[in-house]
Residue, then its C-alpha position, 0 to 999 in steps of 0.5 A: m503526505g503527497t500534495w500535487g494541486i490546490g484541489l480538495y482531493s489533490n493529496d494522498e490523505a484526502l483520497d485515503i479518507r474518501d476511499s475508507m468511507r466508501e469502503m465502510a459504506s459498502y460494508g454497511w457501517k452506520t454513520e456514527d460508527m464511520i465518523r468515529q472510526i475516521i477520526q480515530e484512524y486519521e487522528l483528527e482529534k486536533i483541528d489545525s492546519t495539519t488536519s484541516n484538509m483531511w477534515l474538509a475532505f471528510a465533510d465533503t465525502a460525508w455530504r456526497q454520501g448523504r452522511m453529513t452530521e451537524t457537528l461535521k458540517e460546523t467543523a468544516i465551515s469553522i475551518i474555512d471561516q477562520g482561515i485555518d486551511m489557508e495557513n497551508w497556502q502562504d508559500v504558493s503564488p497569489s493565483d493559487q491562493r485565489k484558486r484555493m479560496l474559491t475551492l473552499e468557498k464552493l465547498k462551504d456553499r455545498l455543505q450548506t445545501p441539503q444533502r441527499s435524502k438517503p445515504v448512498k449504497y455501494a456494492k460490497m467490495r470483492i476481495y481478490d485472494f491471491p493463492w500464494k502463501a508465506g513459506e511457499v517456494y516457487a521456481f521460474p525458468s532462467d535464460e538457460d535451458g532446463l535451469y530454474h531460479a527460485v523465490l521464497v514467499i515471505d508475506n501475503e497481505l491484503w492492500k487497499p489501493n487509492q482508487y477502486v478497480p473494476d474487478a477487485e477493490r482489495v488485492n494481495i501484495i505478495d512479498f518474496v525474495l530471490l534465493d541464491w540458487r539456480g539448477k534443475i527444478e527436481n533438485l531444488q527441494n533437496d538442495l535447500r534442505g536444512g536452510v536457504s540463502v536469500v539474495l538481499y539488497r545491501k544499502v549503506d545509510r548515512h552512518g555507514n551501516v549496512r541495511l538489508l532490503g527485501n528483494y521484491g514486493i509484487d502487486p498481482y493486480e498490476n498485470y503480473i497475474p498472467i506472468l505469475n500463472t505462466i512462468y512460476q511453478y510451485v515446488f514446496s513449502m519451507d518451515a514457517a519459522l524460517c520464513k518469519k526470520v527472513k520477513d523480520d530481517i527485511h521488513d523490520t529493518c528497512g522495508f523493501s527495495l525496487e529490485s526485481p527477481f526477474d533480473c538475471y541471476e548473474e547480475f545478483k552474483n556479481d553486483p556488490r550491492y547484493i549480498t546473500k544471507f543464510y537462514a538455517l532450518e531449526 
């Protein structure tokens, strides 16, 4: 969990809970179903210092939404009164401890005041569905006239960010890898017939084992949409089984890397950190 301050929402999990509750409210979840889902999703069955801040953020968000229950309120106040949450703040300065205590006291006072009479209503969230599909191959021009590079899309999944963006609260994360190919776009499909060689990032772990990382994952909402729409050209779709092999090899092994397919092709070819792996079509 990332924590960067003494505030109730100065950590990732508290923000996630707040956003999950807002999402569920936007889809019309009943209060009892929402509370049950949050407890299950964030594993809040246990009440101790490891879950205390999540419970407090849970209660605060419920109160602000007009969805506070008596059990939820009593749980949060008990965490404050018993000093359970303050167990997490023993190693900070006395000044920060006092600030945290003040945060908890304000929360306790707030939870004991009447909540809004009717639950907050949120507009139903829009879903931005990016059109690229797993298995599709796209080409983009290189620095040399008339030549292209190519990428293979290995996954297209929806992702909920920690903050609510104005146009779409859900966006697609498009995972794709650079193919070991450069040439004329009209030759691409024929050149790759029978299989593809994928450029993978080679990382050696502390045991000396080589692990393969996928080349890139892209959030199309982060200013990439204009880029993708202007420089990438759809070519054809690869076999779904091949796409799954590449995805499993990458995602199940280590996750993803921070490298970009926009980098120069020659850098991949000459950098020993990169290797190519051939995947044959069935």
